[in-house]
C-alpha positions in Angstrom: 14.8 23.3 31.6 13.7 25.0 28.4 17.3 26.1 27.7 18.5 22.5 28.2 15.9 21.2 25.7 17.0 23.8 23.2 20.7 23.0 23.7 20.0 19.2 23.2 18.0 19.9 20.1 20.8 22.1 18.6 23.3 19.3 19.3 21.1 16.7 17.7 20.6 18.9 14.6 24.3 19.5 14.3 25.0 15.8 14.6 22.3 15.0 12.0 23.8 17.5 9.7 27.4 16.1 10.2 26.3 12.5 9.6 24.1 13.6 6.7 26.9 15.6 5.0 29.3 12.7 5.6 26.9 10.2 4.1 26.1 12.6 1.2 29.8 13.1 0.5 30.3 9.3 0.5 27.3 8.9 -1.8 28.5 11.6 -4.1 32.0 10.2 -4.4 30.7 6.6 -4.9 28.0 7.5 -7.4 30.3 9.7 -9.4 33.0 7.0 -9.4 30.7 4.2 -10.3 29.0 6.1 -13.1 32.4 7.4 -14.4 33.7 3.8 -14.4 30.9 2.9 -16.8 27.9 1.7 -14.7 24.5 2.9 -15.8 23.4 6.0 -13.8 20.6 4.2 -12.1 22.7 1.1 -11.1 25.7 3.2 -10.0 23.6 5.6 -7.8 21.6 2.8 -6.2 24.8 0.8 -5.3 26.3 4.0 -3.9 23.2 4.6 -1.8 23.3 1.1 -0.4 26.9 1.5 0.8 26.2 4.9 2.3 23.1 3.5 4.0 25.1 1.3 6.3 27.3 4.1 7.4 24.5 6.6 7.8 22.1 4.4 9.8 24.8 3.3 12.2 25.9 6.9 12.8 22.3 8.4 12.9 21.0 5.9 15.4 24.1 5.5 17.4 25.5 9.1 17.5 22.9 11.5 16.4 20.0 9.9 18.4 22.3 8.2 20.9 20.9 4.7 20.4 17.6 5.7 22.0 15.3 4.3 19.3 14.3 0.7 19.3 16.5 -1.0 16.6 13.6 -3.3 15.7 11.5 -0.3 14.8 14.1 2.2 13.5 16.0 -0.1 11.2 13.0 -1.3 9.1 11.7 2.3 8.9 15.2 3.6 7.9 15.5 0.9 5.3 12.1 1.7 3.8 12.9 5.4 3.8 16.3 4.9 2.2 15.0 2.4 -0.4 12.5 5.1 -1.4 15.3 7.7 -1.5 17.6 5.3 -3.5 14.9 4.8 -6.1 14.2 8.5 -6.2 17.9 9.2 -6.7 18.2 6.5 -9.4 15.3 7.9 -11.3 16.6 11.5 -11.0 20.1 10.2 -12.2 18.5 8.6 -15.2 16.5 11.7 -16.1 19.5 14.0 -15.5 21.7 12.0 -17.9 19.2 10.8 -20.5 16.9 13.9 -20.7 19.3 16.7 -19.8 22.6 15.1 -20.9 24.2 15.9 -17.5 27.7 14.9 -16.8 28.4 12.4 -14.0 29.6 15.3 -11.8 26.4 17.4 -12.3 24.2 14.3 -12.0 25.8 13.3 -8.8 25.5 16.8 -7.3 21.9 17.0 -8.2 20.8 13.7 -6.8 22.9 14.1 -3.7 21.1 17.3 -2.8 17.6 15.9 -3.7 18.2 12.6 -1.9 19.7 14.2 1.2 16.7 16.5 1.5 14.2 13.6 1.2 16.2 11.6 3.7 16.2 14.4 6.2 12.4 14.8 6.0 11.7 11.1 6.3 14.1 10.6 9.1 12.8 13.5 11.1 9.1 12.9 10.8 9.0 9.1 10.7 12.1 7.0 11.4 13.6 8.8 14.5 10.6 10.6 15.8 11.0 11.7 19.4 8.0 9.7 20.6 9.5 6.5 19.4 12.4 6.0 21.8 13.6 2.7 23.1 10.8 0.2 24.1 
């Protein structure tokens, strides 16, 4: 039984990483493209985050956690956590460009890593906690 639990946890971790990396890449490309096209860094990164949100929530809930979490609980929590991450990413983007004169590429890489780490922590300890399965 213990080996089965470890195997399940490893698969979940891999799935979370695959979805997270996919969403991060989507966010990276969108934020870089939008800022390169002339949008302010804050606006471009927040729009990119909103689009990546839809993809990430659907995949995390449906594939990573196999739809076991109550949608009425998980979606609002995921929304709150991602709004916090979006604002965090937007503020970091603004600081990266206005304070450190970072290029859109460097800005996008930095905020992608920071926002991804924050999202992982919030999702793991709050949004998709194991004790909050389907009601």
